[in-house]
N, C-alpha and C positions, 0 to 999 in steps of 0.2 A: 183501282176501282173494283168493287165487288161484282162478281159475275152473277147474273140473274138466273141462268139455266145452263144445263150441260147436255151434250150428246154423249152416248155411251163411249164412242171412240176416244173422246177426250180424257176418259178415265180408264182406258183399257189396261194400262200398266198397273194401276192400283187394283183393278179387278183381278188380274192374274195373280198379283202378289197375295191378295186376300184369299183367293181360291186355294193357293198353296199352303199358306201359313195359318189361315183362320184368324180369329181375334187375338191380337197380341197385346203386350203391355199390361197384363193382368197382375195385380199385386194383392198379396194376402194382407188382411187387416191386423195380422199378428196373433189372432185367437184361432188356434188350430181347429177347434170344433166348428168354426164358421166357414172354413175354406170350401167345404162341400156345398154350401148354400150361396155364398157371395164372395166375389173378388172385386177389388177396386179397379176401375178403369178411368184414368184421368180424361177430362174432356166432357164428363157427364156429372150432373148434380146428384146429391144424396139428400133425401128427406127422411127425418127421424121424428117419431112421435111416441107419446106414452102418457099415462096418468101422472099427476104430481107424485113424486117420490119413487117412480118406477126405475129411475136411473138413466134418463135420456142424456143428460150432460155428462154424467160419469162415464157412460159407454162411449160417447163421442170423444171425450178427452183421452180415454184409453186407446182408441183407434189412432188419434193424432200422435200421442207419445210413441206408439208402436211404429208408425210410419216415419217418424223422425229417427228412431233407433235403427230401423231396418234399411231405410232408403235416403235418409238425410233431408226429408221434406220439411218445408217451412210453412207456418200457419199464421193466418190473421183471424183474430177472434173478437167477436162482440158477444159478451155474456152478461146480459142485463140482470140475471138473477143469481149471480155467483158471488155477490158481495162486492167490496171495493176491489180496485185493481190489484192491490197487494195481496188480498185474500185469494184471488184467482191464481196469481203467480205462486203463492205459497202452496196451493193445491197441486199445481204442476210439479213443483219441487219435491213434494211428498211422494207423488206418483213415481217420479224418476228415481228417487233415492230408495223407495220402498220402505221408508221409515220416516218418522217426523223429522223435519228439517233441523229442529233444535237438538235432536239426539245424534245427528251425524257429526263426525269429526270435521275439522276445518278443511282438510283436503277434499273430502267428499262433498262438503258444502260448496266449495269453490268449483269443483267439477260440475256439479249440478247447476249452479248458477250460470256457468259458461254455456252448458248445453241448452238450457231453457232460453237463455238470452239469444242464442244463435238461431233457435227454431221457432220461437213464439213472439208475436207482437199482439198486444191487446188494445182494442179501440176504447175510447172514452165513452162508456155507456150512459153518462149523464147528458149526452147530446142526442138529439133526435135525428134520425136518418130515414129518408125514403129509400127504397130498394136501389134506385139509381145513384143516390148520394153515397150509399154504402160502398158500392163497387167503384165509384169515383175515388173514395177515400182509400180503398185498397191500392188502386193505381198510383195515387199520390204517395202512399207509404213505400211502395216498391221503388218509385223514382227517387225519393229522398233518402232511402236507406240503401239503395243499390242492391236489392235482393228481389227474387222472384218467389211468390207464394205458390205452393202446390195445392193448398186448400184454403178456403175461407169458411167461417162458421158464423151464422147469425142465430143467437139463442136468447130469448124465444122469438119466434116469428111475429107474434102479436106486439112486439116492441117496435116493429117497423112502422114509420109514420104513414098512415093510410092517405091515399089521394082519391077517395071515392067520388069527390066532386067532379073530377075529370072524366068519370065514367057514368055520369048521370045518377050518382048516388047508389049505384049497384056494386055491392061488395064482391059479387061473383066475378064481374067484369074486371074490377081492380085486381082481385086475386089472380085471375088468369094472366093478367099482364105481368104482375110481380113474379110469378113462377116462371113465366116465359123469359123474363130478364135474367133470372137465375140460370136457366138453360143456356141462353145466349152467352152469358159471362163464362160459364164452364167451357163451352166449345171454343170461344174466342181465345181464351187464355190457357187452354189445355190444363184445366184445373178441376178439382172437385169442390164445388160450392155447396155447402151444407146448410140446410134450413132445419131448425128444430121447432116442432109444433106441439101443441097440446091436443088431446082428444076431446070430442064433444061429449054430451051426456050419453052414457052407455047404460042400457037397462040392466038391472040386477037379474041374476039367475038364481035358482035354488039348487043346491047340491043334492043329488038324489040319495046319497048315502047318509048325510047328516041332517038334511032339511034346512041347513043354514044358507043365508044369502051371500052371494059373492059377485064381484064385478068380473065379467069375462074379458078377454082381450078385445079391444076395439076393432071393428071391421075397417077396411080401407075407406069405406063411405062414412065412417064415424069420426074422422079426423076433424078438428075444429076448422070450419070453413067449408066443409062438405066435400062432395065428390070431385070438385075441381082439382084437389090434390091428387086423387087417383088418376084423373085424366092427364095431368101434366107431368106426372112423376116418371122418372127413369128407374131409380131404385127407391122403394119405400120400405123402411124398417120400423117395426113397432117394438118398443122395449116394454116388456110386461113382467110384473113381479107376481108370481103365483102365491096363493095362500098356502102356508105350510100345513094347515090342517086338512087340505084336500089331497087326493091321491091321483097319480097319473094313470095311464092306461094299463100299466103293469101292477097296479095296486101299491105303488111306492109313494109314501108321503113326500111332497116337495120339501126341499131343504129350506131352512130359514134364510140362508144367504144366496138362494138360487134366483136367477133371472132368466127370462126367455127372450131371445133375439129372434123375431119373427120376420121373415122376408115376405112381404105382401105383394111386391111387384118388382120385376127386374127387367131392365133394358140397358144396353142392347142385348140381343140374344147371345148367350155365351158367358155372361158375367155371373150367372147364378141360376137358382131355381127357387120356387116357393117351398117353404118349410121353416123349421125352427130348430135352434140349438140352445142348449142350456149353458150358462156361464155362472160362475160362483164368485162372490165378493169376499175378499180377504181384507177386513177393515184395518188390520195392523199394517199391512203393506200398502194399502190404498190402491190395490190392483185386483184384477180379475184373474181367475184360472178356469180351466175347463177340463173335462175328463174325456180322454180319447183312448179307446181300447183298454180301459181300466187304469190308465195313468193320468195323474193330475198334472196338467201342463199350464204354467203361467204364460202370460203374453210373451210372444217372440220365441217361445220354445216350440220345437218340432219333435214329433215322436221319434224320429231317427236319431236325434242327438239328445234324447231325454236324459236328464240328470235329476235324480230325486230331489225335489224341493217340497217339503211338507207344508201345506197351507196351514195358517193359524186356525186352530179349531176352538180356541177359547173365545166364544162369543158372549160370555156372561157379561152383564151390565150394558152391552152395546147392541146385541143382536136384535133386540126388540125395538130399538130406536131406529125408525126408518131413515132419519137423517144421517145416521152413522153407517147404516147398511148400504144405502144407495144414495 
């Protein structure tokens, strides 16, 4: 039976333990430049948003692959905009191999197939799910397959079947309910349940140096669905693709393969801080790398065990194609 309330003395041992150790169980997402701003804590949801083509799904898959490599985590994914199921699996194989699947030798193909099969299960996105039905499906898959998922991903959130009629036609009330169910699911299952959202209309700004218009990063209140996301979030991450013709605060032009990971909200206290980090897309490897203290580090590389890996710099023919870059 679920307890409705607690007196302090019933939690005194946990309080003393927390006082001594602080927040424990923090995990790197595998991108060294982000460790300063965000660490993963199971039991809490993650919300990701961005413009079309910004790299929301790509960033999410990068994190999931890294967590499987580093910690052996298993993932359940709904990806309605990733193509057919075989296309999504092919994408994951490419990321793991860091080369096209067809270009790998048979041994590497088999190793990649085994790894992805062990760590990823993909939902049939031709079916409609309410938020409750999705988490029921996750439980069903765990029971039938005999595995426990450390993460779930629903991408994009607007594919979830709305039940606004149950909330008097009010989308804000329905959204508050859906996001609460995500929070409850994460806590109940000691899992990171991920929801990927779009952003709403963001007003254009004018660049003071060139006079050209550009879309700035969306504010937390400018996510599709409004400020309910901001209110309900534990960790909010905005993925933003800067314009390469614009300059940063140091007068440097942004790189054509550069993306910004912006931490807009973090909870619980201790998992991160507000700020942003740059990551860079290597389209040949289908992976990200970041620059830390002048060193280019791919996912799962740490500065202390750095081994030079030169990112692919040949972006001709593909660098201007947003679909290939992000």
